[in-house]
MARFI-480043 format. One record per residue: residue in three letters; x, y, z of N, C-alpha, C in turn. Coordinates in Angstrom, 3 decimals. Each point is the difference from the previous one (the first is absolute). Layout:
<node><res>ALA</res><n_c1>X</n_c1><n_c2>Y</n_c2><n_c3>Z</n_c3><ca_c1>X</ca_c1><ca_c2>Y</ca_c2><ca_c3>Z</ca_c3><c_c1>X</c_c1><c_c2>Y</c_c2><c_c3>Z</c_c3></node>
...
***
This chain:
<node><res>MET</res><n_c1>-31.785</n_c1><n_c2>-124.287</n_c2><n_c3>105.842</n_c3><ca_c1>-0.123</ca_c1><ca_c2>1.212</ca_c2><ca_c3>0.296</ca_c3><c_c1>-1.641</c_c1><c_c2>0.710</c_c2><c_c3>-0.486</c_c3></node>
<node><res>ILE</res><n_c1>0.400</n_c1><n_c2>1.115</n_c2><n_c3>0.640</n_c3><ca_c1>-1.232</ca_c1><ca_c2>0.747</ca_c2><ca_c3>-0.563</ca_c3><c_c1>0.583</c_c1><c_c2>1.904</c_c2><c_c3>-0.250</c_c3></node>
<node><res>ARG</res><n_c1>-0.181</n_c1><n_c2>0.184</n_c2><n_c3>-1.201</n_c3><ca_c1>0.580</ca_c1><ca_c2>0.665</ca_c2><ca_c3>-0.248</ca_c3><c_c1>-1.346</c_c1><c_c2>1.530</c_c2><c_c3>-0.691</c_c3></node>
<node><res>ILE</res><n_c1>0.031</n_c1><n_c2>1.003</n_c2><n_c3>-0.325</n_c3><ca_c1>-0.836</ca_c1><ca_c2>1.000</ca_c2><ca_c3>0.143</ca_c3><c_c1>0.630</c_c1><c_c2>0.363</c_c2><c_c3>-1.525</c_c3></node>
<node><res>VAL</res><n_c1>-0.526</n_c1><n_c2>0.380</n_c2><n_c3>-0.925</n_c3><ca_c1>0.860</ca_c1><ca_c2>-0.204</ca_c2><ca_c3>-2.064</ca_c3><c_c1>-1.600</c_c1><c_c2>1.034</c_c2><c_c3>-0.012</c_c3></node>
<node><res>TYR</res><n_c1>0.696</n_c1><n_c2>1.137</n_c2><n_c3>-0.139</n_c3><ca_c1>-0.783</ca_c1><ca_c2>1.555</ca_c2><ca_c3>-0.728</ca_c3><c_c1>0.311</c_c1><c_c2>-0.337</c_c2><c_c3>-1.937</c_c3></node>
<node><res>GLY</res><n_c1>-1.532</n_c1><n_c2>0.629</n_c2><n_c3>-0.325</n_c3><ca_c1>0.510</ca_c1><ca_c2>-0.263</ca_c2><ca_c3>-2.045</ca_c3><c_c1>-1.230</c_c1><c_c2>0.601</c_c2><c_c3>0.240</c_c3></node>
<node><res>SER</res><n_c1>-0.299</n_c1><n_c2>0.576</n_c2><n_c3>-1.940</n_c3><ca_c1>-1.254</ca_c1><ca_c2>0.193</ca_c2><ca_c3>-0.518</ca_c3><c_c1>-0.478</c_c1><c_c2>-0.636</c_c2><c_c3>-0.269</c_c3></node>
<node><res>CYS</res><n_c1>-1.655</n_c1><n_c2>0.090</n_c2><n_c3>0.397</n_c3><ca_c1>-1.396</ca_c1><ca_c2>-1.022</ca_c2><ca_c3>0.094</ca_c3><c_c1>-0.319</c_c1><c_c2>0.945</c_c2><c_c3>-0.997</c_c3></node>
<node><res>PRO</res><n_c1>-1.149</n_c1><n_c2>-1.010</n_c2><n_c3>-1.116</n_c3><ca_c1>-0.529</ca_c1><ca_c2>0.519</ca_c2><ca_c3>-0.841</ca_c3><c_c1>-1.684</c_c1><c_c2>-0.235</c_c2><c_c3>-0.233</c_c3></node>
<node><res>GLU</res><n_c1>0.207</n_c1><n_c2>-0.794</n_c2><n_c3>1.155</n_c3><ca_c1>-1.438</ca_c1><ca_c2>0.327</ca_c2><ca_c3>0.916</ca_c3><c_c1>-0.643</c_c1><c_c2>1.124</c_c2><c_c3>0.035</c_c3></node>
<node><res>GLN</res><n_c1>1.224</n_c1><n_c2>0.419</n_c2><n_c3>1.555</n_c3><ca_c1>-0.654</ca_c1><ca_c2>1.669</ca_c2><ca_c3>0.201</ca_c3><c_c1>0.628</c_c1><c_c2>0.646</c_c2><c_c3>-0.472</c_c3></node>
<node><res>ASP</res><n_c1>1.098</n_c1><n_c2>0.003</n_c2><n_c3>-0.721</n_c3><ca_c1>0.344</ca_c1><ca_c2>1.088</ca_c2><ca_c3>-0.916</ca_c3><c_c1>0.626</c_c1><c_c2>1.045</c_c2><c_c3>1.134</c_c3></node>
<node><res>CYS</res><n_c1>1.329</n_c1><n_c2>-0.668</n_c2><n_c3>0.323</n_c3><ca_c1>0.840</ca_c1><ca_c2>0.494</ca_c2><ca_c3>0.799</ca_c3><c_c1>0.628</c_c1><c_c2>-1.355</c_c2><c_c3>1.263</c_c3></node>
<node><res>GLU</res><n_c1>1.223</n_c1><n_c2>1.059</n_c2><n_c3>-0.142</n_c3><ca_c1>1.138</ca_c1><ca_c2>-0.927</ca_c2><ca_c3>1.669</ca_c3><c_c1>-0.356</c_c1><c_c2>-0.733</c_c2><c_c3>1.057</c_c3></node>
<node><res>TYR</res><n_c1>0.177</n_c1><n_c2>-1.247</n_c2><n_c3>0.509</n_c3><ca_c1>-1.065</ca_c1><ca_c2>-0.720</ca_c2><ca_c3>-0.146</ca_c3><c_c1>1.192</c_c1><c_c2>-1.210</c_c2><c_c3>0.977</c_c3></node>
<node><res>ASP</res><n_c1>0.076</n_c1><n_c2>-0.315</n_c2><n_c3>1.659</n_c3><ca_c1>0.461</ca_c1><ca_c2>-0.989</ca_c2><ca_c3>0.419</ca_c3><c_c1>-1.093</c_c1><c_c2>-1.073</c_c2><c_c3>-0.518</c_c3></node>
<node><res>ILE</res><n_c1>1.427</n_c1><n_c2>-1.292</n_c2><n_c3>0.336</n_c3><ca_c1>-0.811</ca_c1><ca_c2>-1.304</ca_c2><ca_c3>0.343</ca_c3><c_c1>1.011</c_c1><c_c2>-0.697</c_c2><c_c3>1.035</c_c3></node>
<node><res>THR</res><n_c1>-0.342</n_c1><n_c2>-1.398</n_c2><n_c3>0.127</n_c3><ca_c1>0.273</ca_c1><ca_c2>-0.376</ca_c2><ca_c3>1.660</ca_c3><c_c1>0.464</c_c1><c_c2>-1.216</c_c2><c_c3>-0.920</c_c3></node>
<node><res>VAL</res><n_c1>1.351</n_c1><n_c2>-0.326</n_c2><n_c3>-0.145</n_c3><ca_c1>0.298</ca_c1><ca_c2>-0.749</ca_c2><ca_c3>-0.982</ca_c3><c_c1>1.223</c_c1><c_c2>-1.317</c_c2><c_c3>1.030</c_c3></node>
<node><res>TYR</res><n_c1>-0.449</n_c1><n_c2>-1.155</n_c2><n_c3>0.300</n_c3><ca_c1>0.891</ca_c1><ca_c2>-1.399</ca_c2><ca_c3>0.563</ca_c3><c_c1>1.035</c_c1><c_c2>-0.504</c_c2><c_c3>-0.667</c_c3></node>
<node><res>TYR</res><n_c1>0.781</n_c1><n_c2>-0.858</n_c2><n_c3>0.311</n_c3><ca_c1>1.507</ca_c1><ca_c2>-0.158</ca_c2><ca_c3>-0.798</ca_c3><c_c1>-0.442</c_c1><c_c2>-1.179</c_c2><c_c3>1.221</c_c3></node>
<node><res>ALA</res><n_c1>0.883</n_c1><n_c2>-1.109</n_c2><n_c3>-0.259</n_c3><ca_c1>0.443</ca_c1><ca_c2>-1.202</ca_c2><ca_c3>0.181</ca_c3><c_c1>1.797</c_c1><c_c2>-0.037</c_c2><c_c3>0.136</c_c3></node>
<node><res>ARG</res><n_c1>0.728</n_c1><n_c2>-0.377</n_c2><n_c3>0.985</n_c3><ca_c1>1.419</ca_c1><ca_c2>-0.394</ca_c2><ca_c3>-0.361</ca_c3><c_c1>0.335</c_c1><c_c2>-1.033</c_c2><c_c3>-1.249</c_c3></node>
<node><res>VAL</res><n_c1>1.058</n_c1><n_c2>0.855</n_c2><n_c3>-0.534</n_c3><ca_c1>-0.435</ca_c1><ca_c2>-1.991</ca_c2><ca_c3>-0.786</ca_c3><c_c1>1.692</c_c1><c_c2>0.412</c_c2><c_c3>-0.334</c_c3></node>
<node><res>PRO</res><n_c1>0.437</n_c1><n_c2>-1.973</n_c2><n_c3>-0.521</n_c3><ca_c1>1.566</ca_c1><ca_c2>-0.109</ca_c2><ca_c3>0.269</ca_c3><c_c1>0.912</c_c1><c_c2>0.419</c_c2><c_c3>-1.276</c_c3></node>
<node><res>THR</res><n_c1>0.734</n_c1><n_c2>0.670</n_c2><n_c3>0.507</n_c3><ca_c1>0.816</ca_c1><ca_c2>0.292</ca_c2><ca_c3>-1.134</ca_c3><c_c1>1.959</c_c1><c_c2>-1.026</c_c2><c_c3>-0.630</c_c3></node>
<node><res>VAL</res><n_c1>-0.078</n_c1><n_c2>0.246</n_c2><n_c3>-1.015</n_c3><ca_c1>1.415</ca_c1><ca_c2>-1.376</ca_c2><ca_c3>-0.592</ca_c3><c_c1>1.193</c_c1><c_c2>1.355</c_c2><c_c3>0.043</c_c3></node>
<node><res>ASN</res><n_c1>0.704</n_c1><n_c2>-0.704</n_c2><n_c3>0.719</n_c3><ca_c1>1.231</ca_c1><ca_c2>1.092</ca_c2><ca_c3>-0.117</ca_c3><c_c1>0.007</c_c1><c_c2>1.557</c_c2><c_c3>-0.022</c_c3></node>
<node><res>SER</res><n_c1>-1.550</n_c1><n_c2>0.168</n_c2><n_c3>1.094</n_c3><ca_c1>0.390</ca_c1><ca_c2>1.327</ca_c2><ca_c3>-0.228</ca_c3><c_c1>-0.079</c_c1><c_c2>0.470</c_c2><c_c3>1.673</c_c3></node>
<node><res>HIS</res><n_c1>1.039</n_c1><n_c2>0.754</n_c2><n_c3>0.749</n_c3><ca_c1>-0.223</ca_c1><ca_c2>0.841</ca_c2><ca_c3>1.710</ca_c3><c_c1>-0.775</c_c1><c_c2>0.886</c_c2><c_c3>-0.512</c_c3></node>
<node><res>ARG</res><n_c1>-1.349</n_c1><n_c2>-0.074</n_c2><n_c3>-0.893</n_c3><ca_c1>-1.114</ca_c1><ca_c2>1.046</ca_c2><ca_c3>0.602</ca_c3><c_c1>-1.108</c_c1><c_c2>-1.137</c_c2><c_c3>-0.002</c_c3></node>
<node><res>THR</res><n_c1>-0.912</n_c1><n_c2>0.623</n_c2><n_c3>0.818</n_c3><ca_c1>-1.071</ca_c1><ca_c2>-0.307</ca_c2><ca_c3>0.261</ca_c3><c_c1>-1.532</c_c1><c_c2>-0.026</c_c2><c_c3>-1.050</c_c3></node>
<node><res>GLY</res><n_c1>-0.560</n_c1><n_c2>-0.598</n_c2><n_c3>-0.059</n_c3><ca_c1>-0.885</ca_c1><ca_c2>0.004</ca_c2><ca_c3>-1.068</ca_c3><c_c1>-1.396</c_c1><c_c2>-0.136</c_c2><c_c3>0.414</c_c3></node>
<node><res>TYR</res><n_c1>-0.960</n_c1><n_c2>0.724</n_c2><n_c3>-0.577</n_c3><ca_c1>-1.278</ca_c1><ca_c2>-0.248</ca_c2><ca_c3>0.267</ca_c3><c_c1>-1.475</c_c1><c_c2>0.560</c_c2><c_c3>-0.776</c_c3></node>
<node><res>ARG</res><n_c1>-0.136</n_c1><n_c2>-1.355</n_c2><n_c3>-0.461</n_c3><ca_c1>-1.309</ca_c1><ca_c2>-0.017</ca_c2><ca_c3>-0.571</ca_c3><c_c1>-0.868</c_c1><c_c2>0.673</c_c2><c_c3>0.327</c_c3></node>
<node><res>LYS</res><n_c1>-1.249</n_c1><n_c2>0.562</n_c2><n_c3>-0.884</n_c3><ca_c1>-1.328</ca_c1><ca_c2>0.740</ca_c2><ca_c3>0.059</ca_c3><c_c1>-0.732</c_c1><c_c2>-1.179</c_c2><c_c3>-0.273</c_c3></node>
<node><res>THR</res><n_c1>-0.885</n_c1><n_c2>0.107</n_c2><n_c3>0.979</n_c3><ca_c1>-1.021</ca_c1><ca_c2>-1.458</ca_c2><ca_c3>0.422</ca_c3><c_c1>-1.515</c_c1><c_c2>1.078</c_c2><c_c3>-0.123</c_c3></node>
<node><res>GLY</res><n_c1>0.226</n_c1><n_c2>1.011</n_c2><n_c3>0.127</n_c3><ca_c1>-1.310</ca_c1><ca_c2>0.528</ca_c2><ca_c3>-0.456</ca_c3><c_c1>-0.054</c_c1><c_c2>1.733</c_c2><c_c3>0.874</c_c3></node>
<node><res>PHE</res><n_c1>-1.429</n_c1><n_c2>0.054</n_c2><n_c3>0.101</n_c3><ca_c1>-0.299</ca_c1><ca_c2>1.593</ca_c2><ca_c3>0.461</ca_c3><c_c1>-1.391</c_c1><c_c2>0.356</c_c2><c_c3>0.366</c_c3></node>
<node><res>ASN</res><n_c1>-0.073</n_c1><n_c2>0.828</n_c2><n_c3>0.793</n_c3><ca_c1>-1.514</ca_c1><ca_c2>0.828</ca_c2><ca_c3>0.309</ca_c3><c_c1>0.299</c_c1><c_c2>1.425</c_c2><c_c3>-0.397</c_c3></node>
<node><res>CYS</res><n_c1>-1.340</n_c1><n_c2>0.326</n_c2><n_c3>-0.689</n_c3><ca_c1>-0.367</ca_c1><ca_c2>1.538</ca_c2><ca_c3>-0.344</ca_c3><c_c1>-1.182</c_c1><c_c2>0.356</c_c2><c_c3>1.245</c_c3></node>
<node><res>ASP</res><n_c1>0.043</n_c1><n_c2>1.136</n_c2><n_c3>0.711</n_c3><ca_c1>-0.726</ca_c1><ca_c2>0.043</ca_c2><ca_c3>0.517</ca_c3><c_c1>-1.121</c_c1><c_c2>0.401</c_c2><c_c3>-0.554</c_c3></node>
<node><res>TYR</res><n_c1>0.640</n_c1><n_c2>1.325</n_c2><n_c3>-1.563</n_c3><ca_c1>-1.096</ca_c1><ca_c2>0.357</ca_c2><ca_c3>-0.657</ca_c3><c_c1>-1.352</c_c1><c_c2>-1.079</c_c2><c_c3>-0.603</c_c3></node>
<node><res>GLY</res><n_c1>1.011</n_c1><n_c2>-1.234</n_c2><n_c3>-0.100</n_c3><ca_c1>-0.920</ca_c1><ca_c2>-1.298</ca_c2><ca_c3>-0.753</ca_c3><c_c1>-0.514</c_c1><c_c2>-0.276</c_c2><c_c3>1.128</c_c3></node>
<node><res>SER</res><n_c1>0.329</n_c1><n_c2>-0.214</n_c2><n_c3>0.802</n_c3><ca_c1>-0.638</ca_c1><ca_c2>-1.081</ca_c2><ca_c3>1.259</ca_c3><c_c1>-1.139</c_c1><c_c2>1.109</c_c2><c_c3>0.193</c_c3></node>
<node><res>LEU</res><n_c1>-0.150</n_c1><n_c2>1.117</n_c2><n_c3>0.168</n_c3><ca_c1>-1.398</ca_c1><ca_c2>0.748</ca_c2><ca_c3>0.421</ca_c3><c_c1>-1.026</c_c1><c_c2>0.192</c_c2><c_c3>-1.107</c_c3></node>
<node><res>HIS</res><n_c1>1.159</n_c1><n_c2>0.451</n_c2><n_c3>-1.351</n_c3><ca_c1>-1.919</ca_c1><ca_c2>0.893</ca_c2><ca_c3>-0.962</ca_c3><c_c1>0.249</c_c1><c_c2>-1.233</c_c2><c_c3>-1.385</c_c3></node>
<node><res>GLY</res><n_c1>0.727</n_c1><n_c2>-1.073</n_c2><n_c3>0.278</n_c3><ca_c1>0.511</ca_c1><ca_c2>-1.176</ca_c2><ca_c3>-1.207</ca_c3><c_c1>0.879</c_c1><c_c2>0.779</c_c2><c_c3>-1.222</c_c3></node>
<node><res>CYS</res><n_c1>1.297</n_c1><n_c2>-1.255</n_c2><n_c3>-0.563</n_c3><ca_c1>0.309</ca_c1><ca_c2>1.063</ca_c2><ca_c3>-1.045</ca_c3><c_c1>0.244</c_c1><c_c2>-0.975</c_c2><c_c3>-0.694</c_c3></node>
<node><res>SER</res><n_c1>-0.702</n_c1><n_c2>0.349</n_c2><n_c3>-1.886</n_c3><ca_c1>0.718</ca_c1><ca_c2>-1.028</ca_c2><ca_c3>-1.483</ca_c3><c_c1>1.010</c_c1><c_c2>-0.723</c_c2><c_c3>0.575</c_c3></node>
<node><res>TYR</res><n_c1>0.986</n_c1><n_c2>1.110</n_c2><n_c3>0.139</n_c3><ca_c1>1.354</ca_c1><ca_c2>-0.786</ca_c2><ca_c3>0.194</ca_c3><c_c1>0.472</c_c1><c_c2>-1.296</c_c2><c_c3>1.112</c_c3></node>
<node><res>GLU</res><n_c1>-0.893</n_c1><n_c2>0.535</n_c2><n_c3>0.846</n_c3><ca_c1>0.900</ca_c1><ca_c2>-0.957</ca_c2><ca_c3>1.319</ca_c3><c_c1>-0.996</c_c1><c_c2>-1.593</c_c2><c_c3>-0.313</c_c3></node>
<node><res>ASP</res><n_c1>-0.902</n_c1><n_c2>0.144</n_c2><n_c3>-0.370</n_c3><ca_c1>-1.165</ca_c1><ca_c2>-0.843</ca_c2><ca_c3>-0.470</ca_c3><c_c1>0.472</c_c1><c_c2>-0.786</c_c2><c_c3>-0.650</c_c3></node>
<node><res>ARG</res><n_c1>0.670</n_c1><n_c2>0.107</n_c2><n_c3>-1.029</n_c3><ca_c1>1.214</ca_c1><ca_c2>-0.749</ca_c2><ca_c3>-0.621</ca_c3><c_c1>0.987</c_c1><c_c2>-0.204</c_c2><c_c3>0.191</c_c3></node>
<node><res>GLN</res><n_c1>0.856</n_c1><n_c2>0.478</n_c2><n_c3>1.323</n_c3><ca_c1>0.931</ca_c1><ca_c2>0.178</ca_c2><ca_c3>0.388</ca_c3><c_c1>1.794</c_c1><c_c2>0.238</c_c2><c_c3>-1.207</c_c3></node>
<node><res>GLN</res><n_c1>-1.501</n_c1><n_c2>1.087</n_c2><n_c3>-0.443</n_c3><ca_c1>1.082</ca_c1><ca_c2>1.189</ca_c2><ca_c3>-1.251</ca_c3><c_c1>0.589</c_c1><c_c2>1.119</c_c2><c_c3>0.206</c_c3></node>
<node><res>CYS</res><n_c1>-0.024</n_c1><n_c2>0.052</n_c2><n_c3>1.831</n_c3><ca_c1>0.624</ca_c1><ca_c2>1.671</ca_c2><ca_c3>0.070</ca_c3><c_c1>1.170</c_c1><c_c2>0.188</c_c2><c_c3>-0.454</c_c3></node>
<node><res>PRO</res><n_c1>-0.015</n_c1><n_c2>1.322</n_c2><n_c3>-0.749</n_c3><ca_c1>1.257</ca_c1><ca_c2>0.179</ca_c2><ca_c3>-0.441</ca_c3><c_c1>1.269</c_c1><c_c2>0.547</c_c2><c_c3>0.946</c_c3></node>
<node><res>ILE</res><n_c1>-0.754</n_c1><n_c2>0.730</n_c2><n_c3>1.197</n_c3><ca_c1>1.577</ca_c1><ca_c2>-0.109</ca_c2><ca_c3>1.552</ca_c3><c_c1>0.686</c_c1><c_c2>-1.053</c_c2><c_c3>-0.237</c_c3></node>
<node><res>TYR</res><n_c1>-1.391</n_c1><n_c2>-1.006</n_c2><n_c3>0.373</n_c3><ca_c1>0.111</ca_c1><ca_c2>-1.322</ca_c2><ca_c3>0.601</ca_c3><c_c1>1.877</c_c1><c_c2>-0.773</c_c2><c_c3>-1.893</c_c3></node>
<node><res>ASN</res><n_c1>-1.092</n_c1><n_c2>-0.027</n_c2><n_c3>-0.835</n_c3><ca_c1>0.859</ca_c1><ca_c2>-0.623</ca_c2><ca_c3>-1.067</ca_c3><c_c1>1.681</c_c1><c_c2>0.621</c_c2><c_c3>-0.177</c_c3></node>
<node><res>ASN</res><n_c1>-0.430</n_c1><n_c2>1.697</n_c2><n_c3>-0.365</n_c3><ca_c1>1.594</ca_c1><ca_c2>0.722</ca_c2><ca_c3>0.480</ca_c3><c_c1>0.891</c_c1><c_c2>-0.948</c_c2><c_c3>0.652</c_c3></node>
<node><res>LEU</res><n_c1>-0.513</n_c1><n_c2>-0.138</n_c2><n_c3>0.671</n_c3><ca_c1>1.594</ca_c1><ca_c2>-0.422</ca_c2><ca_c3>1.075</ca_c3><c_c1>0.415</c_c1><c_c2>-2.054</c_c2><c_c3>-0.461</c_c3></node>
<node><res>PRO</res><n_c1>1.209</n_c1><n_c2>0.597</n_c2><n_c3>-0.017</n_c3><ca_c1>0.546</ca_c1><ca_c2>-1.388</ca_c2><ca_c3>-0.476</ca_c3><c_c1>-0.158</c_c1><c_c2>-1.417</c_c2><c_c3>0.509</c_c3></node>
<node><res>GLU</res><n_c1>0.216</n_c1><n_c2>-0.940</n_c2><n_c3>-0.028</n_c3><ca_c1>-1.214</ca_c1><ca_c2>-1.426</ca_c2><ca_c3>0.202</ca_c3><c_c1>1.055</c_c1><c_c2>-0.409</c_c2><c_c3>1.518</c_c3></node>
<node><res>ILE</res><n_c1>1.569</n_c1><n_c2>0.050</n_c2><n_c3>0.256</n_c3><ca_c1>0.477</ca_c1><ca_c2>0.421</ca_c2><ca_c3>0.753</ca_c3><c_c1>0.856</c_c1><c_c2>1.218</c_c2><c_c3>0.314</c_c3></node>
<node><res>SER</res><n_c1>0.179</n_c1><n_c2>0.609</n_c2><n_c3>1.303</n_c3><ca_c1>0.954</ca_c1><ca_c2>0.942</ca_c2><ca_c3>0.333</ca_c3><c_c1>1.387</c_c1><c_c2>-0.940</c_c2><c_c3>1.282</c_c3></node>
<node><res>TYR</res><n_c1>0.508</n_c1><n_c2>1.418</n_c2><n_c3>0.088</n_c3><ca_c1>1.227</ca_c1><ca_c2>-0.815</ca_c2><ca_c3>0.674</ca_c3><c_c1>0.248</c_c1><c_c2>0.854</c_c2><c_c3>0.418</c_c3></node>
<node><res>ASP</res><n_c1>0.432</n_c1><n_c2>-0.143</n_c2><n_c3>1.345</n_c3><ca_c1>0.382</ca_c1><ca_c2>1.405</ca_c2><ca_c3>1.907</ca_c3><c_c1>-1.020</c_c1><c_c2>0.518</c_c2><c_c3>0.130</c_c3></node>
<node><res>LEU</res><n_c1>-1.291</n_c1><n_c2>0.235</n_c2><n_c3>0.550</n_c3><ca_c1>-1.262</ca_c1><ca_c2>0.460</ca_c2><ca_c3>-0.158</ca_c3><c_c1>0.519</c_c1><c_c2>0.349</c_c2><c_c3>1.015</c_c3></node>
<node><res>VAL</res><n_c1>0.547</n_c1><n_c2>-0.904</n_c2><n_c3>1.282</n_c3><ca_c1>-0.290</ca_c1><ca_c2>0.207</ca_c2><ca_c3>1.937</ca_c3><c_c1>1.000</c_c1><c_c2>1.512</c_c2><c_c3>-0.405</c_c3></node>
***
């Protein structure tokens, strides 16, 4: 699953969006569907370089929960 997520980008000092990739994960004793974040892409970082993206330390990405539910 792919989601567009907005947040505060310290590299650009403004609000910006990244593309976040999720994989469906099994959940025990729950009727909810779980999705684990598996990576992201930032157009700004891809085009201009970014000190956060190089280390996989993007604050927008890292502020998301590891597993999200009911993203559909």
